[in-house]
LOMIGU-202754 format. One record per residue (C-alpha): residue number from 1; x, y, z. Coordinates in nm, 2 decimals, m for minus. Layout:
REM LOMIGU-202754
+-----+--------+--------+--------+
|  nr |     px |     py |     pz |
+-----+--------+--------+--------+
| NUM |      X |      Y |      Z |
...
+-----+--------+--------+--------+
END
This chain:
REM LOMIGU-202754
+-----+--------+--------+--------+
|  nr |     px |     py |     pz |
+-----+--------+--------+--------+
|   1 |   0.00 |   0.00 |   0.00 |
|   2 |   0.13 |   0.34 |  m0.10 |
|   3 |  m0.05 |   0.64 |   0.04 |
|   4 |   0.00 |   1.01 |  m0.03 |
|   5 |  m0.15 |   1.29 |   0.18 |
|   6 |  m0.20 |   1.66 |   0.09 |
|   7 |  m0.35 |   1.93 |   0.32 |
|   8 |  m0.62 |   2.18 |   0.23 |
|   9 |  m0.75 |   2.43 |   0.49 |
|  10 |  m0.86 |   2.18 |   0.76 |
|  11 |  m0.90 |   1.89 |   0.52 |
|  12 |  m0.66 |   1.62 |   0.40 |
|  13 |  m0.67 |   1.45 |   0.06 |
|  14 |  m0.56 |   1.09 |   0.04 |
|  15 |  m0.43 |   0.91 |  m0.27 |
|  16 |  m0.41 |   0.54 |  m0.18 |
|  17 |  m0.25 |   0.30 |  m0.43 |
|  18 |  m0.37 |  m0.05 |  m0.36 |
|  19 |  m0.24 |  m0.37 |  m0.53 |
|  20 |   0.04 |  m0.63 |  m0.53 |
|  21 |   0.36 |  m0.49 |  m0.37 |
|  22 |   0.57 |  m0.57 |  m0.67 |
|  23 |   0.33 |  m0.39 |  m0.90 |
|  24 |   0.31 |  m0.08 |  m0.67 |
|  25 |   0.69 |  m0.06 |  m0.65 |
|  26 |   0.73 |  m0.06 |  m1.03 |
|  27 |   0.45 |   0.20 |  m1.04 |
|  28 |   0.61 |   0.43 |  m0.79 |
|  29 |   0.80 |   0.67 |  m1.02 |
|  30 |   0.48 |   0.73 |  m1.23 |
|  31 |   0.28 |   0.77 |  m0.91 |
|  32 |   0.52 |   1.03 |  m0.77 |
|  33 |   0.51 |   1.22 |  m1.10 |
|  34 |   0.13 |   1.21 |  m1.09 |
|  35 |   0.12 |   1.34 |  m0.73 |
|  36 |   0.34 |   1.64 |  m0.82 |
|  37 |   0.09 |   1.73 |  m1.09 |
|  38 |  m0.20 |   1.76 |  m0.83 |
|  39 |  m0.32 |   2.11 |  m0.76 |
|  40 |  m0.53 |   2.18 |  m0.45 |
|  41 |  m0.66 |   2.53 |  m0.39 |
|  42 |  m0.67 |   2.66 |  m0.03 |
|  43 |  m1.05 |   2.70 |  m0.04 |
|  44 |  m1.20 |   2.40 |   0.14 |
|  45 |  m1.47 |   2.38 |  m0.13 |
|  46 |  m1.22 |   2.35 |  m0.41 |
|  47 |  m1.16 |   2.01 |  m0.56 |
|  48 |  m0.82 |   1.88 |  m0.67 |
|  49 |  m0.71 |   1.87 |  m1.03 |
|  50 |  m0.43 |   1.67 |  m1.18 |
|  51 |  m0.27 |   1.55 |  m1.50 |
|  52 |  m0.36 |   1.18 |  m1.56 |
|  53 |  m0.09 |   0.96 |  m1.71 |
|  54 |  m0.18 |   0.84 |  m2.06 |
|  55 |  m0.26 |   0.48 |  m1.97 |
|  56 |  m0.46 |   0.55 |  m1.66 |
|  57 |  m0.84 |   0.55 |  m1.65 |
|  58 |  m1.04 |   0.78 |  m1.41 |
|  59 |  m1.37 |   0.66 |  m1.28 |
|  60 |  m1.63 |   0.87 |  m1.09 |
|  61 |  m1.62 |   0.84 |  m0.71 |
|  62 |  m1.89 |   0.67 |  m0.50 |
|  63 |  m1.97 |   0.72 |  m0.14 |
|  64 |  m1.66 |   0.87 |   0.04 |
|  65 |  m1.44 |   0.83 |  m0.27 |
|  66 |  m1.39 |   1.14 |  m0.48 |
|  67 |  m1.24 |   0.94 |  m0.77 |
|  68 |  m1.10 |   0.59 |  m0.85 |
|  69 |  m0.80 |   0.57 |  m1.09 |
|  70 |  m0.71 |   0.24 |  m1.26 |
|  71 |  m0.35 |   0.24 |  m1.37 |
|  72 |  m0.39 |  m0.03 |  m1.63 |
|  73 |  m0.65 |  m0.27 |  m1.78 |
|  74 |  m0.49 |  m0.60 |  m1.65 |
|  75 |  m0.68 |  m0.85 |  m1.44 |
|  76 |  m0.49 |  m0.73 |  m1.13 |
|  77 |  m0.43 |  m0.36 |  m1.17 |
|  78 |  m0.30 |  m0.11 |  m0.91 |
|  79 |  m0.60 |   0.10 |  m0.81 |
|  80 |  m0.56 |   0.45 |  m0.67 |
|  81 |  m0.84 |   0.57 |  m0.44 |
|  82 |  m0.88 |   0.94 |  m0.40 |
|  83 |  m1.07 |   1.07 |  m0.09 |
|  84 |  m1.07 |   1.34 |   0.17 |
|  85 |  m1.14 |   1.37 |   0.54 |
|  86 |  m1.14 |   1.66 |   0.79 |
|  87 |  m0.81 |   1.69 |   0.98 |
|  88 |  m0.93 |   1.60 |   1.32 |
|  89 |  m0.62 |   1.69 |   1.51 |
|  90 |  m0.42 |   2.01 |   1.51 |
|  91 |  m0.11 |   1.80 |   1.58 |
|  92 |  m0.01 |   1.71 |   1.23 |
|  93 |   0.24 |   1.44 |   1.35 |
|  94 |  m0.03 |   1.28 |   1.56 |
|  95 |  m0.27 |   1.28 |   1.27 |
|  96 |   0.00 |   1.12 |   1.04 |
|  97 |   0.08 |   0.86 |   1.30 |
|  98 |  m0.28 |   0.76 |   1.37 |
|  99 |  m0.35 |   0.71 |   1.00 |
| 100 |  m0.02 |   0.53 |   0.94 |
| 101 |  m0.09 |   0.29 |   1.22 |
| 102 |  m0.45 |   0.23 |   1.10 |
| 103 |  m0.32 |   0.14 |   0.75 |
| 104 |  m0.05 |  m0.09 |   0.91 |
| 105 |  m0.33 |  m0.27 |   1.10 |
| 106 |  m0.51 |  m0.33 |   0.78 |
| 107 |  m0.20 |  m0.50 |   0.65 |
| 108 |  m0.16 |  m0.71 |   0.96 |
| 109 |   0.14 |  m0.50 |   1.08 |
| 110 |   0.21 |  m0.37 |   1.44 |
| 111 |   0.19 |   0.00 |   1.52 |
| 112 |   0.50 |   0.21 |   1.52 |
| 113 |   0.63 |   0.46 |   1.79 |
| 114 |   0.62 |   0.84 |   1.73 |
| 115 |   1.00 |   0.85 |   1.70 |
| 116 |   0.98 |   0.62 |   1.40 |
| 117 |   0.75 |   0.86 |   1.21 |
| 118 |   1.03 |   1.04 |   1.03 |
| 119 |   1.16 |   0.71 |   0.88 |
| 120 |   0.81 |   0.60 |   0.79 |
| 121 |   0.70 |   0.91 |   0.59 |
| 122 |   0.88 |   1.05 |   0.29 |
| 123 |   0.81 |   1.42 |   0.22 |
| 124 |   0.79 |   1.53 |  m0.15 |
| 125 |   0.77 |   1.89 |  m0.26 |
| 126 |   0.59 |   1.99 |  m0.58 |
| 127 |   0.55 |   2.34 |  m0.71 |
| 128 |   0.21 |   2.36 |  m0.56 |
| 129 |   0.23 |   2.19 |  m0.21 |
| 130 |   0.40 |   1.95 |   0.02 |
| 131 |   0.32 |   1.58 |  m0.02 |
| 132 |   0.35 |   1.32 |   0.26 |
| 133 |   0.41 |   0.97 |   0.13 |
| 134 |   0.39 |   0.64 |   0.32 |
| 135 |   0.50 |   0.31 |   0.16 |
| 136 |   0.37 |   0.07 |   0.42 |
| 137 |   0.42 |  m0.27 |   0.27 |
| 138 |   0.78 |  m0.22 |   0.15 |
| 139 |   0.96 |   0.10 |   0.24 |
| 140 |   0.80 |   0.11 |   0.59 |
| 141 |   0.90 |  m0.25 |   0.67 |
| 142 |   1.26 |  m0.21 |   0.54 |
| 143 |   1.31 |   0.11 |   0.73 |
| 144 |   1.13 |   0.00 |   1.05 |
| 145 |   1.23 |  m0.35 |   1.17 |
| 146 |   1.00 |  m0.47 |   1.44 |
| 147 |   1.28 |  m0.54 |   1.68 |
| 148 |   1.35 |  m0.16 |   1.72 |
| 149 |   1.04 |   0.04 |   1.64 |
| 150 |   0.72 |  m0.14 |   1.70 |
| 151 |   0.52 |  m0.09 |   2.02 |
| 152 |   0.52 |  m0.46 |   2.07 |
| 153 |   0.89 |  m0.50 |   2.11 |
| 154 |   0.94 |  m0.63 |   2.47 |
| 155 |   1.32 |  m0.55 |   2.47 |
| 156 |   1.25 |  m0.18 |   2.44 |
| 157 |   1.12 |   0.00 |   2.75 |
| 158 |   0.86 |   0.26 |   2.69 |
| 159 |   1.00 |   0.61 |   2.69 |
| 160 |   0.94 |   0.79 |   3.02 |
| 161 |   1.06 |   1.15 |   2.95 |
| 162 |   0.76 |   1.39 |   2.93 |
| 163 |   0.82 |   1.47 |   2.56 |
| 164 |   0.80 |   1.10 |   2.47 |
| 165 |   0.53 |   0.98 |   2.70 |
| 166 |   0.23 |   0.81 |   2.54 |
| 167 |  m0.14 |   0.85 |   2.65 |
| 168 |  m0.07 |   1.03 |   2.99 |
| 169 |   0.17 |   1.27 |   3.13 |
| 170 |   0.23 |   1.04 |   3.44 |
| 171 |   0.34 |   1.33 |   3.66 |
| 172 |   0.00 |   1.50 |   3.60 |
| 173 |  m0.26 |   1.24 |   3.53 |
| 174 |  m0.37 |   0.88 |   3.56 |
| 175 |  m0.68 |   0.70 |   3.44 |
| 176 |  m0.83 |   0.41 |   3.26 |
| 177 |  m0.89 |   0.46 |   2.89 |
| 178 |  m1.11 |   0.22 |   2.69 |
| 179 |  m0.91 |  m0.06 |   2.52 |
| 180 |  m1.00 |   0.07 |   2.17 |
| 181 |  m0.84 |   0.41 |   2.24 |
| 182 |  m0.49 |   0.44 |   2.11 |
| 183 |  m0.24 |   0.65 |   2.31 |
| 184 |  m0.07 |   0.94 |   2.14 |
| 185 |   0.23 |   1.16 |   2.22 |
| 186 |   0.19 |   1.39 |   2.52 |
| 187 |   0.33 |   1.74 |   2.46 |
| 188 |   0.25 |   2.10 |   2.49 |
| 189 |  m0.08 |   2.17 |   2.68 |
| 190 |  m0.19 |   1.81 |   2.64 |
| 191 |  m0.16 |   1.60 |   2.96 |
| 192 |  m0.34 |   1.31 |   2.80 |
| 193 |  m0.39 |   1.22 |   2.44 |
| 194 |  m0.58 |   0.93 |   2.28 |
| 195 |  m0.75 |   0.86 |   1.95 |
| 196 |  m0.93 |   0.59 |   1.76 |
| 197 |  m1.04 |   0.53 |   1.41 |
| 198 |  m1.38 |   0.39 |   1.30 |
| 199 |  m1.43 |   0.34 |   0.93 |
| 200 |  m1.20 |   0.62 |   0.84 |
| 201 |  m1.35 |   0.86 |   1.10 |
| 202 |  m1.08 |   0.97 |   1.34 |
| 203 |  m1.18 |   1.06 |   1.70 |
| 204 |  m0.95 |   1.26 |   1.93 |
| 205 |  m0.96 |   1.26 |   2.31 |
| 206 |  m0.74 |   1.51 |   2.51 |
| 207 |  m0.71 |   1.63 |   2.86 |
| 208 |  m0.56 |   1.98 |   2.92 |
| 209 |  m0.54 |   2.23 |   3.21 |
| 210 |  m0.68 |   2.56 |   3.09 |
| 211 |  m0.90 |   2.85 |   3.20 |
| 212 |  m1.20 |   3.06 |   3.10 |
| 213 |  m1.56 |   3.07 |   3.19 |
| 214 |  m1.78 |   2.77 |   3.11 |
| 215 |  m2.01 |   2.96 |   2.89 |
| 216 |  m1.73 |   3.11 |   2.68 |
| 217 |  m1.57 |   2.77 |   2.63 |
| 218 |  m1.89 |   2.60 |   2.54 |
| 219 |  m1.99 |   2.86 |   2.29 |
| 220 |  m1.64 |   2.84 |   2.14 |
| 221 |  m1.68 |   2.46 |   2.10 |
| 222 |  m2.03 |   2.51 |   1.96 |
| 223 |  m1.89 |   2.73 |   1.69 |
| 224 |  m1.63 |   2.47 |   1.60 |
| 225 |  m1.90 |   2.22 |   1.52 |
| 226 |  m2.14 |   2.47 |   1.35 |
| 227 |  m2.38 |   2.53 |   1.63 |
| 228 |  m2.51 |   2.87 |   1.74 |
| 229 |  m2.42 |   3.02 |   2.08 |
| 230 |  m2.64 |   2.96 |   2.38 |
| 231 |  m2.73 |   3.18 |   2.69 |
| 232 |  m2.62 |   3.12 |   3.05 |
| 233 |  m2.97 |   2.98 |   3.13 |
| 234 |  m2.96 |   2.74 |   2.83 |
| 235 |  m2.61 |   2.62 |   2.93 |
| 236 |  m2.72 |   2.55 |   3.29 |
| 237 |  m3.00 |   2.33 |   3.17 |
| 238 |  m2.75 |   2.14 |   2.95 |
| 239 |  m2.49 |   2.06 |   3.21 |
| 240 |  m2.48 |   1.73 |   3.40 |
| 241 |  m2.28 |   1.66 |   3.71 |
| 242 |  m1.99 |   1.41 |   3.68 |
| 243 |  m1.75 |   1.30 |   3.95 |
| 244 |  m1.37 |   1.21 |   3.94 |
| 245 |  m1.10 |   1.20 |   4.20 |
| 246 |  m1.33 |   1.33 |   4.47 |
| 247 |  m1.43 |   1.63 |   4.25 |
| 248 |  m1.77 |   1.72 |   4.11 |
| 249 |  m1.75 |   1.86 |   3.76 |
| 250 |  m1.97 |   1.93 |   3.46 |
| 251 |  m2.04 |   1.72 |   3.16 |
| 252 |  m2.19 |   1.84 |   2.83 |
| 253 |  m2.25 |   1.67 |   2.50 |
| 254 |  m2.26 |   1.90 |   2.19 |
| 255 |  m2.38 |   1.75 |   1.86 |
| 256 |  m2.35 |   1.94 |   1.54 |
| 257 |  m2.46 |   1.85 |   1.18 |
| 258 |  m2.14 |   1.65 |   1.12 |
| 259 |  m1.92 |   1.67 |   1.43 |
| 260 |  m1.97 |   1.64 |   1.80 |
| 261 |  m1.78 |   1.74 |   2.12 |
| 262 |  m1.81 |   1.56 |   2.45 |
| 263 |  m1.65 |   1.75 |   2.74 |
| 264 |  m1.61 |   1.71 |   3.12 |
| 265 |  m1.47 |   2.00 |   3.32 |
| 266 |  m1.32 |   1.96 |   3.67 |
| 267 |  m1.17 |   2.22 |   3.89 |
| 268 |  m0.89 |   2.13 |   4.13 |
| 269 |  m0.74 |   2.42 |   4.33 |
| 270 |  m0.67 |   2.70 |   4.08 |
| 271 |  m0.67 |   2.47 |   3.78 |
| 272 |  m0.95 |   2.37 |   3.54 |
| 273 |  m0.91 |   2.03 |   3.37 |
| 274 |  m1.08 |   1.99 |   3.04 |
| 275 |  m1.15 |   1.64 |   2.92 |
| 276 |  m1.26 |   1.66 |   2.56 |
| 277 |  m1.36 |   1.42 |   2.28 |
| 278 |  m1.41 |   1.56 |   1.92 |
| 279 |  m1.51 |   1.37 |   1.61 |
| 280 |  m1.78 |   1.24 |   1.39 |
| 281 |  m2.13 |   1.29 |   1.55 |
| 282 |  m2.25 |   0.93 |   1.50 |
| 283 |  m1.93 |   0.78 |   1.64 |
| 284 |  m1.93 |   1.03 |   1.93 |
| 285 |  m2.29 |   0.93 |   2.02 |
| 286 |  m2.18 |   0.57 |   2.06 |
| 287 |  m1.88 |   0.68 |   2.27 |
| 288 |  m2.07 |   0.87 |   2.54 |
| 289 |  m2.06 |   0.59 |   2.80 |
| 290 |  m1.69 |   0.51 |   2.74 |
| 291 |  m1.60 |   0.88 |   2.75 |
| 292 |  m1.78 |   0.93 |   3.08 |
| 293 |  m1.62 |   0.62 |   3.23 |
| 294 |  m1.28 |   0.75 |   3.13 |
| 295 |  m1.35 |   1.10 |   3.27 |
| 296 |  m1.47 |   0.94 |   3.60 |
| 297 |  m1.15 |   0.73 |   3.62 |
| 298 |  m0.91 |   1.03 |   3.61 |
| 299 |  m0.68 |   1.12 |   3.90 |
| 300 |  m0.54 |   1.47 |   3.88 |
| 301 |  m0.19 |   1.49 |   4.02 |
| 302 |  m0.11 |   1.84 |   3.92 |
| 303 |  m0.15 |   2.15 |   4.12 |
+-----+--------+--------+--------+
END
């Protein structure tokens, strides 16, 4: 599997070449030339354009596919699937890692650690934009032997420095995430970071210490998922009590036309802790109970 990614104002375009590894390897120079011909305007409504190689056939997309490209007419061609998804994480490295590990699982491969991401992704530069390219079946395995980079390597202890911790910043938080949540790198404001993918829909879960009044934060979140602001009285009717670590906080579920945000807010001393899930609305609806259980399991070790 050979997958290219290009960014467009909060969205990501995917060009996934699927077929026998030997055929994909031989196609790679043509594929890279094709990728460098792709033009994507910054406007999120704009659709990509490209120069199709002479022997390729373009078919109309169906469902989530924007287009399907057949590279030849043989019985076993390499097919290129073009699709796009919203970029669900502001952390681009985390977004790359989550997708890369999802594709590796599809091929029966183990996940890789964040520090192996540089070797796993090749960056191409066209005149128009930057292209991130992952060759999972061949390049990825040659560059990333399981003995040194996979999470399942028992000989390698898990990194413990704050910049390399996964899931939780152990000095600040502890908790019990659901088994299907995958830990991500903890850095910056994030004291916990998890995500999971369901049918190509990435969901991000974070815990951060922050400030601000509840109404202002909720209305900001509502704007992020295309909902109008609410009044203080409306907010009070929407909040539900939730308990964790001896603290009583507030839980709220916000569901927009496409996305949803689940949030729990706890105050310990002078610090507000924001536990937040953001992703596809249908997936988030199914995740309410696991999210609440996770929030209720948290232990706040910080100030």
